[in-house]
N, C-alpha and C positions, 0 to 999 in steps of 0.2 A: 511544414507539416499538413497534410491534407485534412481539411474538415469534412463534416458530413455532406455539405452540398457537393464538393469536389469529388466524393467518393460515390454519390448517386449519380453523377454525370459520367464517371468512369464506368460504372456497373452498366449504365445504359448503353455506353458505347461498345463495351465488350460483348453485351448480347447481340449487337448488330455486327460487328467487325470480326470478333474472335471465333475460332473453329469450334462448332459444336461437338463435343466429344461424346456426350451420351445424354439421355434423358430417361425418365422413369419414375417409379414410385418407391418410397423408402421401405425397407423391409418391414414385415409384419411386426416383429419384435419391437422395433422402433416406433412405428405408428402406435402401437398398444401403450408403449412407454410414454409417448407424447400425450395421449389421452389421460393417462394418469397423473401426468405431471401438469396438466393444464390449469387446474385450480390453484395449485401452489404457485405457478408461474404467474397467474394474475394477482395473487394476493402480494407476492414478493416480486414486484414487477420491475425492479432494478437489479435483481439478482444475476442475470444474465451478464450484464456489463461486469460485475464483480468477478464473475468466474473467469470472464476473459482477461481482466487484470491479473488474477492469480496464475493464468497460464502464462502471461507475460513474466512474472516473477519466478515461476518455476522453470521456464525457459531462458532465464538469465537475459532478458531484453535489455537494451540499452536505454529506452525510454518509451513512454506510453502517452496516448493522447485520447481523451474523450470528447465528443462534439455531440451538440443537440441542435437539430435544424426543425424546420416547419413540418416535414413529413417523417422524418427518420431520426434516428440515434446510431452513433458509430463508436466503436473502440478500435484504435489502431495500435498495433504493437511494433517496434523497430528492433530488429536484430542484428548485431554486428556479424558480418560474413554470411555463410551460407546457413539455411534453415536446417534443422535436424530432419533425416529421412522420413520419420514417421509424420511430421507436420505435411510433408509434400505428396501425402498418400490420400486423395479425396474419398476413396472407400471407407476410411475410418470414420467419416463423418455423415455417411449415408446408411449406416447400419448400427443396430444396438450392439455395443460391446462392453459388457459388464467387466468391471475391474474393482478389486478390493479398495476401499477407501484409504488404507495405509500405503498404497501403491501409486498415489496420484503423481502425475507427471504433466509436462506441458500440454501434451496431445490429449490426455483424459480430460484436463480442465477446460481445454478449448471445445472439446466434443459437448461437455456439459453446458458450456456457454451457448453453443448452437442449439442444443435441444431445449433449454430454457427459453431462448429466444423464439423458437418455433412453436412451442407448446401452446400459447394463447392464439394461435391462427395467424400471427404476424408473417408477412414476406421477409425473408432473411437472406442476405447474401454474403459469403465468405470468400474474401479474395486472399490467396497466398502466392506470393512471388518473390523470387531472388534472381541472381544472374543467370541461372539456369532455366528460367522460366517459372511456370506455376499453374494455377487454375482458378476459376471462378465457379463457385457452387451456389446456385440460386434455389430456394426451396420455400414452398408455402402449402400448408396443410399436409398432404402426403406425397406431393409431386416435387421433383426436382429436376433441374437442367445442370449440366457440367460443361463449361467451355474451357478449353485449353489455351494457356497464355504461352506465347513463344518466348525465347529468351530476348531480352531488350537489347537495342542496338547499342546502347551506351550502358555499361555496366553501373547500376545503381550503387550509391554509397552505403547503403544498408538494405538487408531483407526486409519484407513488410508482411504483416498479416492484418487484414482489416475485417472486421464483423460489422455488419450494417443491418440494423432492424427497422423495418418501416412500422410506424405507429398504426394502431387500429383507425379505421376511417371514422371521421367525425364531420357534421354539418360545417359549411364554409365559415359561418359566422361563429363558430365555437373554435375554430383552428388557433387563432392567436392566444386565447385563453388556455387551450388545452396544451399548447407548445410551452407557455409559461409554467403552467402546473407540472407538467412532466420533467420540464427541464430543472425546475427548482427541487422537485423530489429526488432527481437523480444527483444534482450538486449536493445537497444537504447530506444524503446517505453517503456519497463518496468522500465529502469533506472530512468527516469524523473517522470513518473506517479506514482511510488511506493517509491518516495523519502521520504514520510513522512507516510508510511503505518504503522499502529499500530500493525501489526503481523510481526514477522521477516520472510523475503523472501530472499532466495538465488537462483541464477542463476549458476548451475553447480559450487556451492562453493562460488561464488562472492556475498557479502552481497549488497542488492539493497536498503535498508533503510538507507540513509545517515542522514536523520533529518536536512539537511541543503538545501539551495535552488541553490546550484552551478549546478546542473545537469538540472535545467529548461531551455528550449530551448532559446538560445541567452541571458542567464542571463549576465549582464554587471558587470563588476568589477570596482572599489573595493566595498566592503560591508562595509557601514559605521554606520549603525544602525540595531539593531535586537530588537524587542519587542516580548515577548512571554506571551500570555494570558493562563496561566497554569489553570488546571482544576482537581480537586480531585474526581469528581464523576465518578465511574467506569462503570456506566450503560448509558453513553452518547458517541456519536461518538467523536472521537479525533484524533489529530495529534500526531505522535511520533517524537518530535523535539529533536536535539542534546542536550545533558546535557551542562548548562552553563558552567561547569568546563572545557569542551572541546573546549570552544570558547574564548581564551584569549581577553579580551577588555581593552580599555584604562579607561572607565568609566562604573560604575555598578549603576543602579537605581533600588530601590525597594521602591514604595510608596514615602515617603519624604526623604527616605535615599539615599545619594550620596557617592560613595566612588571612588578614583582614583587610578589607579595602579602607583605605585612609578616610577620615571623617571629611565630609563636604567634597569628596571626589566627584568628578563628572566624567561619564554620564552617571546618574543615579542608579542604585541597584534596583532590580526587578524581582529578586528572590533573596531570601534570607540566607540559606545555606545551599552551597553546590558541592556535592561529594563525588568524586571520581573513584570507581572501584576498579584499580588497574595497578599493575607494578610500577613504581616510579616514585619520584620526589618532586616537590614544587620549588622553583627558584625565582626569586624577584629580581627583575633586571631594570636598569635605567634606561630611558629614552623610549623609542617607539619600538613596536614589536618587530622582530625579524622574521622573515617568511619561512625560513628553514626550521623554525621551532614551532612545537606544539603550544600555542598561545592559548592560556586558559582565560585570562582577563586583561584588560588595559584600561588606564584612566589617566586623567589629568589631576595632580594633586592641587590642593588649595593654594600653594605657592606658584601654581602655573606650569610645574615640571611633569613631564610625562613619565609613567611607569608602566611595566607589564609584568605579568606573572606568567611563567611558563612551565611546563612538566617535561621531565626527560624521559617520555614514554615513547614506545615505538610508534611511528606513524602509520603502520599497516592498519590501525583501527579506524581510519577515515576513508570514507568512501569516494572513490574516484568518479563514480556515475554523478555525483553531486559536486564535482570540482573540489572535492575534500571539504565541503561545507557541512557535512553530516558525519556524525560518529557511528560506527558500527558498534551496536550494543545487544547483549543477550537480554537485559531487563532493564527497565527504568521504573523508578518509584517517585512518587509526588506526595508531598504533604501539604495540605492546602485547607480552605475553609471548611466548616462543618458540613459533612456529607456521610453517605455510606461508605464503607470500606470495600472497594471493588476491585477485582482482577480481571483484567482484559487480557485475552489470548490473541496473538497475532499469527495468523495461518496464511502462508504464502502471500504475505503483504497486506491483507486485510483484517481489521480488528474485529473480533466476534463479539457477541453480545456478552456483557460482563457477569461475573459470578461474584456474589457477595461473600466476603470473608467474614462470616458470623463470629468466628472465634477471636478476631482481633479486638473488637469493641472499643476501636478509638474514634471512629466516625470521621476519618480525616485523610485516608489513603487512597489514592489511585495507583494501581501498579500494572505496567505493561510488560508482557512476557512474550517473546518470540518462540513458537514451537509448531512447525509444520506437521508434526506427528499426532497432535491432539485429535481425538475422535470427536465428531460432530453429529447432530441430528441431520435429517434428510435435507433441510434447507442449506446445510453447510455453514450456518451463521451461528449456532449456538453449541458450545462444548457440552459434551455428555460428562455428567458427574460419576465418572467411575473411580476405581481405587487409585489410579495413578493421578487423576486430577486432584483428588482429595489429599493424598500424599503431599503433592507439591504445593497445594495451598497451605497445609500445615507447616511445611519447611519455610514458605514465605512468611506466613506469621511470625514464626521464631525469628526469622532474620530481621523483621521489622521491629520486633521487641529489642533485640540486641542493639539495633541502630538507635533507637530511642534512648536506651540506658547509656550507651557510648557517647552519644551527642549531648545529652543532659549533663554530663560531667563537665564538658567543655563549656556549655553555655553558662554555667555557674561561675566560670572563672572571671 
């Protein structure tokens, strides 16, 4: 997978070898929009990259890669097969094309990524290519050039969209420090916002999709309970939560079934209770786990014999993009050390700024909810507290109370 240095070389080569299709200035509407966006883009200087990631999630990319170099930063999206026709139209990225926020798609989100990258005055290159060819759009300030890319001699394994943003110029003696500062800011921002992204994302080889809440800002330890609301529907927004077998627990709950890990079993538990909300039952098996079963947990008993716990649930709740190592979930709840009760919405793969659940008053829950339709402020990072959000928060609070009452009775046994 190409890093930012390889993309810089490719763009430089294209500007010399590829056929110049057109050159000109951005439309007046787009130029005015960039002027209004400039201050916001400087404040949220990593937002362009998150928009590009959201475009990949909306367009059902197979994998994504972020890279940070000495002079530039890049986001590369890989798609199986041919790209959608709209993404192959360069005119969509050279003019202002307003669209209602609730109608977001891959093209709209990618256009927003380009605009947020251009707004501070940075040089930006957008490369779009598949087996039928593509284009390279280079822009800075109000000017752009467009190079046409011919079909490759050898058909590529996947289609690619790459967005490369050049950093603002700094004195040579500041460059190493500037790169470290900017790279660290991008990494830290993406590390927690992409924790549950349903498409694999790597930052210069480092996987960002942990499927666990440990990277959330200020997440308190220990983690005492995890509740996963699994979802088998492939056409809905979802979280990519860590597979239950990778989270050793003391107690496992599925419906009316309750199983306890044996005393002194190895490996030791990382969480007290793990509950799966999905139709099915738990079955305890002897020996090593079998690959065709949905293994919830496995361990070595104190007498040295292996056991495993599996659930007879449908396997379509596992994400193939992660080699079935992540669960497709609509919602995930975590009960942990003392902190505020927080609700995180996930919109097109990125976690938004949290909302406090003031009515819960337990100071111990972090809740992740996938919803691509939630409305946000102009930055796209904070959900708007409208009637729908408040009603959903009240429903979640009631669900948490019922969970506490239901599990409390079992804990007393």
